[in-house]
N, CA, C and O atoms as CSV, one atom per row, in Angstrom:
chain,resi,resn,atom,element,x,y,z
A,1,MET,N,N,-9.984,38.882,-41.257
A,1,MET,CA,C,-9.196,37.684,-41.148
A,1,MET,C,C,-7.884,38.026,-40.459
A,1,MET,O,O,-7.233,38.989,-40.864
A,2,PRO,N,N,-7.460,37.280,-39.429
A,2,PRO,CA,C,-6.205,37.561,-38.745
A,2,PRO,C,C,-5.018,37.450,-39.690
A,2,PRO,O,O,-5.053,36.694,-40.661
A,3,ALA,N,N,-3.969,38.209,-39.398
A,3,ALA,CA,C,-2.804,38.250,-40.271
A,3,ALA,C,C,-2.147,36.890,-40.433
A,3,ALA,O,O,-1.535,36.635,-41.470
A,4,GLY,N,N,-2.250,36.008,-39.447
A,4,GLY,CA,C,-1.603,34.719,-39.521
A,4,GLY,C,C,-2.278,33.717,-40.430
A,4,GLY,O,O,-1.711,32.657,-40.698
A,5,GLN,N,N,-3.484,34.022,-40.919
A,5,GLN,CA,C,-4.178,33.107,-41.812
A,5,GLN,C,C,-3.803,33.420,-43.247
A,5,GLN,O,O,-3.821,34.574,-43.674
A,6,CYS,N,N,-3.468,32.387,-43.973
A,6,CYS,CA,C,-2.993,32.567,-45.341
A,6,CYS,C,C,-4.160,32.511,-46.324
A,6,CYS,O,O,-4.981,31.595,-46.280
A,7,THR,N,N,-4.221,33.488,-47.194
A,7,THR,CA,C,-5.187,33.514,-48.274
A,7,THR,C,C,-4.407,33.529,-49.585
A,7,THR,O,O,-3.212,33.826,-49.573
A,8,PRO,N,N,-5.037,33.221,-50.705
A,8,PRO,CA,C,-4.309,33.225,-51.969
A,8,PRO,C,C,-3.628,34.559,-52.273
A,8,PRO,O,O,-2.590,34.588,-52.934
A,9,SER,N,N,-4.204,35.657,-51.798
A,9,SER,CA,C,-3.628,36.971,-52.084
A,9,SER,C,C,-2.729,37.485,-50.956
A,9,SER,O,O,-2.234,38.610,-51.032
A,10,ALA,N,N,-2.512,36.684,-49.919
A,10,ALA,CA,C,-1.687,37.128,-48.793
A,10,ALA,C,C,-0.244,37.324,-49.234
A,10,ALA,O,O,0.277,36.573,-50.058
A,11,THR,N,N,0.386,38.338,-48.675
A,11,THR,CA,C,1.801,38.592,-48.884
A,11,THR,C,C,2.528,38.247,-47.600
A,11,THR,O,O,2.075,38.607,-46.514
A,12,PHE,N,N,3.645,37.556,-47.711
A,12,PHE,CA,C,4.456,37.252,-46.539
A,12,PHE,C,C,5.390,38.421,-46.276
A,12,PHE,O,O,5.965,38.993,-47.202
A,13,TYR,N,N,5.535,38.772,-44.991
A,13,TYR,CA,C,6.384,39.882,-44.590
A,13,TYR,C,C,7.346,39.457,-43.505
A,13,TYR,O,O,7.076,38.533,-42.737
A,14,ALA,N,N,8.480,40.148,-43.453
A,14,ALA,CA,C,9.403,40.086,-42.324
A,14,ALA,C,C,9.504,41.514,-41.801
A,14,ALA,O,O,9.969,42.412,-42.503
A,15,ILE,N,N,9.066,41.715,-40.563
A,15,ILE,CA,C,9.037,43.040,-39.949
A,15,ILE,C,C,10.013,43.027,-38.779
A,15,ILE,O,O,9.839,42.251,-37.840
A,16,GLU,N,N,11.034,43.874,-38.824
A,16,GLU,CA,C,12.040,43.926,-37.769
A,16,GLU,C,C,11.763,45.104,-36.842
A,16,GLU,O,O,11.530,46.229,-37.285
A,17,VAL,N,N,11.796,44.810,-35.532
A,17,VAL,CA,C,11.619,45.846,-34.513
A,17,VAL,C,C,12.717,45.702,-33.468
A,17,VAL,O,O,13.278,44.622,-33.286
A,18,SER,N,N,13.015,46.795,-32.790
A,18,SER,CA,C,14.037,46.737,-31.751
A,18,SER,C,C,13.470,46.081,-30.502
A,18,SER,O,O,12.280,46.201,-30.209
A,19,GLY,N,N,14.324,45.393,-29.778
A,19,GLY,CA,C,13.923,44.770,-28.526
A,19,GLY,C,C,13.557,43.313,-28.678
A,19,GLY,O,O,13.605,42.742,-29.767
A,20,ARG,N,N,13.187,42.724,-27.547
A,20,ARG,CA,C,12.878,41.292,-27.490
A,20,ARG,C,C,11.400,41.096,-27.139
A,20,ARG,O,O,10.918,41.582,-26.116
A,21,PHE,N,N,10.704,40.379,-28.007
A,21,PHE,CA,C,9.320,39.998,-27.760
A,21,PHE,C,C,9.256,38.482,-27.735
A,21,PHE,O,O,9.754,37.827,-28.650
A,22,GLY,N,N,8.653,37.918,-26.701
A,22,GLY,CA,C,8.493,36.476,-26.595
A,22,GLY,C,C,7.333,35.991,-27.439
A,22,GLY,O,O,6.540,36.784,-27.946
A,23,GLU,N,N,7.244,34.674,-27.583
A,23,GLU,CA,C,6.184,34.058,-28.385
A,23,GLU,C,C,4.785,34.401,-27.880
A,23,GLU,O,O,3.817,34.304,-28.634
A,24,GLU,N,N,4.666,34.800,-26.611
A,24,GLU,CA,C,3.340,35.161,-26.084
A,24,GLU,C,C,2.759,36.382,-26.806
A,24,GLU,O,O,1.560,36.638,-26.701
A,25,TRP,N,N,3.574,37.127,-27.526
A,25,TRP,CA,C,3.119,38.287,-28.294
A,25,TRP,C,C,2.615,37.898,-29.683
A,25,TRP,O,O,2.030,38.730,-30.377
A,26,SER,N,N,2.827,36.668,-30.093
A,26,SER,CA,C,2.488,36.240,-31.452
A,26,SER,C,C,1.027,36.515,-31.806
A,26,SER,O,O,0.744,37.087,-32.859
A,27,GLU,N,N,0.108,36.119,-30.948
A,27,GLU,CA,C,-1.319,36.318,-31.238
A,27,GLU,C,C,-1.651,37.803,-31.350
A,27,GLU,O,O,-2.433,38.200,-32.213
A,28,TRP,N,N,-1.060,38.625,-30.482
A,28,TRP,CA,C,-1.338,40.062,-30.499
A,28,TRP,C,C,-0.869,40.697,-31.809
A,28,TRP,O,O,-1.434,41.688,-32.270
A,29,PHE,N,N,0.179,40.105,-32.401
A,29,PHE,CA,C,0.683,40.589,-33.689
A,29,PHE,C,C,0.121,39.786,-34.853
A,29,PHE,O,O,0.809,39.600,-35.857
A,30,GLY,N,N,-1.116,39.303,-34.741
A,30,GLY,CA,C,-1.768,38.620,-35.851
A,30,GLY,C,C,-1.230,37.229,-36.119
A,30,GLY,O,O,-1.225,36.778,-37.264
A,31,ASN,N,N,-0.773,36.535,-35.070
A,31,ASN,CA,C,-0.229,35.175,-35.176
A,31,ASN,C,C,1.018,35.099,-36.044
A,31,ASN,O,O,1.274,34.082,-36.688
A,32,MET,N,N,1.786,36.171,-36.058
A,32,MET,CA,C,3.066,36.170,-36.758
A,32,MET,C,C,4.052,35.297,-35.973
A,32,MET,O,O,3.901,35.117,-34.764
A,33,THR,N,N,5.051,34.762,-36.659
A,33,THR,CA,C,6.137,34.034,-36.013
A,33,THR,C,C,7.150,35.057,-35.532
A,33,THR,O,O,7.545,35.942,-36.291
A,34,LEU,N,N,7.581,34.948,-34.267
A,34,LEU,CA,C,8.544,35.881,-33.707
A,34,LEU,C,C,9.887,35.189,-33.545
A,34,LEU,O,O,9.980,34.121,-32.940
A,35,THR,N,N,10.927,35.809,-34.094
A,35,THR,CA,C,12.281,35.274,-34.032
A,35,THR,C,C,13.199,36.364,-33.477
A,35,THR,O,O,13.112,37.525,-33.878
A,36,ILE,N,N,14.077,35.977,-32.554
A,36,ILE,CA,C,15.010,36.922,-31.949
A,36,ILE,C,C,16.362,36.794,-32.642
A,36,ILE,O,O,16.830,35.687,-32.908
A,37,LYS,N,N,16.987,37.938,-32.931
A,37,LYS,CA,C,18.336,37.939,-33.499
A,37,LYS,C,C,19.078,39.164,-32.981
A,37,LYS,O,O,18.491,40.035,-32.339
A,38,SER,N,N,20.369,39.220,-33.265
A,38,SER,CA,C,21.190,40.363,-32.862
A,38,SER,C,C,21.584,41.153,-34.096
A,38,SER,O,O,21.825,40.596,-35.167
A,39,SER,N,N,21.644,42.468,-33.919
A,39,SER,CA,C,22.088,43.326,-35.010
A,39,SER,C,C,23.614,43.294,-35.072
A,39,SER,O,O,24.261,42.722,-34.195
A,40,ALA,N,N,24.181,43.902,-36.095
A,40,ALA,CA,C,25.635,43.980,-36.229
A,40,ALA,C,C,26.258,44.732,-35.052
A,40,ALA,O,O,27.410,44.488,-34.692
A,41,GLU,N,N,25.488,45.648,-34.455
A,41,GLU,CA,C,25.980,46.422,-33.315
A,41,GLU,C,C,25.787,45.687,-31.991
A,41,GLU,O,O,26.249,46.149,-30.948
A,42,GLY,N,N,25.100,44.536,-32.032
A,42,GLY,CA,C,24.880,43.754,-30.829
A,42,GLY,C,C,23.561,43.998,-30.125
A,42,GLY,O,O,23.320,43.414,-29.069
A,43,SER,N,N,22.696,44.843,-30.676
A,43,SER,CA,C,21.393,45.078,-30.059
A,43,SER,C,C,20.424,43.956,-30.438
A,43,SER,O,O,20.612,43.274,-31.446
A,44,THR,N,N,19.398,43.779,-29.625
A,44,THR,CA,C,18.417,42.717,-29.847
A,44,THR,C,C,17.321,43.187,-30.785
A,44,THR,O,O,16.797,44.293,-30.656
A,45,ILE,N,N,16.987,42.323,-31.730
A,45,ILE,CA,C,15.948,42.605,-32.726
A,45,ILE,C,C,14.961,41.439,-32.715
A,45,ILE,O,O,15.362,40.278,-32.635
A,46,THR,N,N,13.671,41.758,-32.796
A,46,THR,CA,C,12.647,40.739,-32.993
A,46,THR,C,C,12.151,40.847,-34.425
A,46,THR,O,O,11.828,41.935,-34.901
A,47,VAL,N,N,12.094,39.712,-35.105
A,47,VAL,CA,C,11.581,39.657,-36.471
A,47,VAL,C,C,10.211,38.994,-36.431
A,47,VAL,O,O,10.081,37.845,-36.011
A,48,LEU,N,N,9.191,39.724,-36.871
A,48,LEU,CA,C,7.837,39.190,-36.995
A,48,LEU,C,C,7.691,38.754,-38.447
A,48,LEU,O,O,7.896,39.562,-39.353
A,49,SER,N,N,7.344,37.503,-38.684
A,49,SER,CA,C,7.220,37.039,-40.060
A,49,SER,C,C,5.981,36.179,-40.225
A,49,SER,O,O,5.545,35.488,-39.304
A,50,GLY,N,N,5.429,36.244,-41.432
A,50,GLY,CA,C,4.257,35.443,-41.740
A,50,GLY,C,C,3.387,36.108,-42.780
A,50,GLY,O,O,3.694,37.200,-43.257
A,51,PRO,N,N,2.292,35.440,-43.130
A,51,PRO,CA,C,1.394,35.985,-44.147
A,51,PRO,C,C,0.527,37.113,-43.591
A,51,PRO,O,O,0.055,37.056,-42.456
A,52,VAL,N,N,0.331,38.128,-44.412
A,52,VAL,CA,C,-0.548,39.247,-44.078
A,52,VAL,C,C,-1.544,39.356,-45.230
A,52,VAL,O,O,-1.141,39.564,-46.374
A,53,PRO,N,N,-2.846,39.217,-44.940
A,53,PRO,CA,C,-3.834,39.103,-46.020
A,53,PRO,C,C,-4.009,40.349,-46.886
A,53,PRO,O,O,-4.337,40.236,-48.067
A,54,ASP,N,N,-3.794,41.536,-46.315
A,54,ASP,CA,C,-4.011,42.755,-47.092
A,54,ASP,C,C,-3.333,43.930,-46.400
A,54,ASP,O,O,-2.759,43.790,-45.320
A,55,ARG,N,N,-3.412,45.093,-47.046
A,55,ARG,CA,C,-2.756,46.287,-46.494
A,55,ARG,C,C,-3.356,46.722,-45.164
A,55,ARG,O,O,-2.635,47.199,-44.287
A,56,ALA,N,N,-4.654,46.565,-45.005
A,56,ALA,CA,C,-5.294,46.949,-43.749
A,56,ALA,C,C,-4.712,46.137,-42.590
A,56,ALA,O,O,-4.466,46.687,-41.517
A,57,ALA,N,N,-4.492,44.846,-42.793
A,57,ALA,CA,C,-3.907,44.003,-41.747
A,57,ALA,C,C,-2.461,44.417,-41.478
A,57,ALA,O,O,-2.028,44.442,-40.326
A,58,LEU,N,N,-1.711,44.742,-42.538
A,58,LEU,CA,C,-0.331,45.197,-42.365
A,58,LEU,C,C,-0.296,46.490,-41.550
A,58,LEU,O,O,0.512,46.622,-40.630
A,59,PHE,N,N,-1.166,47.441,-41.884
A,59,PHE,CA,C,-1.198,48.695,-41.132
A,59,PHE,C,C,-1.648,48.471,-39.692
A,59,PHE,O,O,-1.224,49.198,-38.794
A,60,GLY,N,N,-2.503,47.473,-39.459
A,60,GLY,CA,C,-2.898,47.133,-38.097
A,60,GLY,C,C,-1.708,46.671,-37.272
A,60,GLY,O,O,-1.555,47.073,-36.118
A,61,ILE,N,N,-0.863,45.825,-37.858
A,61,ILE,CA,C,0.349,45.364,-37.166
A,61,ILE,C,C,1.290,46.535,-36.917
A,61,ILE,O,O,1.832,46.675,-35.821
A,62,LEU,N,N,1.486,47.371,-37.924
A,62,LEU,CA,C,2.382,48.522,-37.774
A,62,LEU,C,C,1.849,49.503,-36.729
A,62,LEU,O,O,2.631,50.096,-35.986
A,63,ASN,N,N,0.539,49.678,-36.666
A,63,ASN,CA,C,-0.045,50.554,-35.643
A,63,ASN,C,C,0.193,50.001,-34.246
A,63,ASN,O,O,0.428,50.771,-33.315
A,64,ARG,N,N,0.137,48.689,-34.080
A,64,ARG,CA,C,0.408,48.090,-32.766
A,64,ARG,C,C,1.857,48.328,-32.358
A,64,ARG,O,O,2.144,48.615,-31.196
A,65,ILE,N,N,2.764,48.206,-33.320
A,65,ILE,CA,C,4.175,48.478,-33.043
A,65,ILE,C,C,4.334,49.935,-32.618
A,65,ILE,O,O,5.017,50.225,-31.635
A,66,ARG,N,N,3.713,50.841,-33.346
A,66,ARG,CA,C,3.770,52.263,-33.003
A,66,ARG,C,C,3.205,52.524,-31.611
A,66,ARG,O,O,3.796,53.265,-30.826
A,67,ASP,N,N,2.052,51.911,-31.305
A,67,ASP,CA,C,1.407,52.124,-30.016
A,67,ASP,C,C,2.267,51.661,-28.848
A,67,ASP,O,O,2.166,52.202,-27.747
A,68,LEU,N,N,3.115,50.657,-29.086
A,68,LEU,CA,C,4.026,50.177,-28.039
A,68,LEU,C,C,5.240,51.094,-27.874
A,68,LEU,O,O,5.971,50.988,-26.889
A,69,GLY,N,N,5.452,51.986,-28.830
A,69,GLY,CA,C,6.604,52.878,-28.771
A,69,GLY,C,C,7.904,52.171,-29.128
A,69,GLY,O,O,8.990,52.600,-28.736
A,70,VAL,N,N,7.777,51.081,-29.877
A,70,VAL,CA,C,8.936,50.290,-30.279
A,70,VAL,C,C,9.470,50.842,-31.595
A,70,VAL,O,O,8.699,51.269,-32.455
A,71,ARG,N,N,10.797,50.830,-31.750
A,71,ARG,CA,C,11.412,51.336,-32.974
A,71,ARG,C,C,11.253,50.318,-34.094
A,71,ARG,O,O,11.696,49.177,-33.967
A,72,LEU,N,N,10.626,50.725,-35.181
A,72,LEU,CA,C,10.472,49.906,-36.374
A,72,LEU,C,C,11.761,50.002,-37.173
A,72,LEU,O,O,12.208,51.100,-37.504
A,73,ILE,N,N,12.362,48.859,-37.487
A,73,ILE,CA,C,13.624,48.838,-38.225
A,73,ILE,C,C,13.376,48.652,-39.720
A,73,ILE,O,O,13.912,49.395,-40.542
A,74,SER,N,N,12.559,47.655,-40.068
A,74,SER,CA,C,12.287,47.425,-41.490
A,74,SER,C,C,11.011,46.624,-41.686
A,74,SER,O,O,10.575,45.890,-40.799
A,75,VAL,N,N,10.422,46.779,-42.865
A,75,VAL,CA,C,9.247,46.010,-43.299
A,75,VAL,C,C,9.583,45.523,-44.695
A,75,VAL,O,O,9.738,46.321,-45.619
A,76,ASN,N,N,9.696,44.197,-44.847
A,76,ASN,CA,C,10.107,43.632,-46.136
A,76,ASN,C,C,9.169,42.522,-46.574
A,76,ASN,O,O,8.916,41.586,-45.816
A,77,PRO,N,N,8.648,42.618,-47.798
A,77,PRO,CA,C,7.879,41.487,-48.324
A,77,PRO,C,C,8.845,40.341,-48.595
A,77,PRO,O,O,9.996,40.559,-48.973
A,78,ILE,N,N,8.358,39.109,-48.396
A,78,ILE,CA,C,9.183,37.918,-48.613
A,78,ILE,C,C,8.670,37.219,-49.859
A,78,ILE,O,O,7.475,36.952,-49.984
A,79,ASP,N,N,9.574,36.924,-50.777
A,79,ASP,CA,C,9.218,36.220,-52.002
A,79,ASP,C,C,9.089,34.730,-51.673
A,79,ASP,O,O,10.092,34.050,-51.456
A,80,THR,N,N,7.864,34.230,-51.636
A,80,THR,CA,C,7.637,32.826,-51.298
A,80,THR,C,C,7.718,31.917,-52.515
A,80,THR,O,O,7.628,30.697,-52.379
A,81,ASP,N,N,7.885,32.488,-53.692
A,81,ASP,CA,C,7.999,31.694,-54.918
A,81,ASP,C,C,9.419,31.186,-55.154
A,81,ASP,O,O,9.646,30.292,-55.969
A,82,ALA,N,N,10.365,31.769,-54.429
A,82,ALA,CA,C,11.778,31.398,-54.647
A,82,ALA,C,C,12.118,30.072,-54.017
A,82,ALA,O,O,13.259,29.620,-54.108
């Protein structure tokens, strides 16, 4: 199941990477939502956010980030109950 599809056991994540990725990358990253922001130092960060059905899907996204040679900044689960 693609990461963008929500299942009852899916965990929502916010994954920050360095650089700018346009929305055309969304499908390649499992249909995650891509948001651009600036760091405190002024560098560009892309935040990939959305539901990830399981650890295998999460590692698939992280492997794609690694394969691109992009710097991974953070991986944070999002509490959707709040």
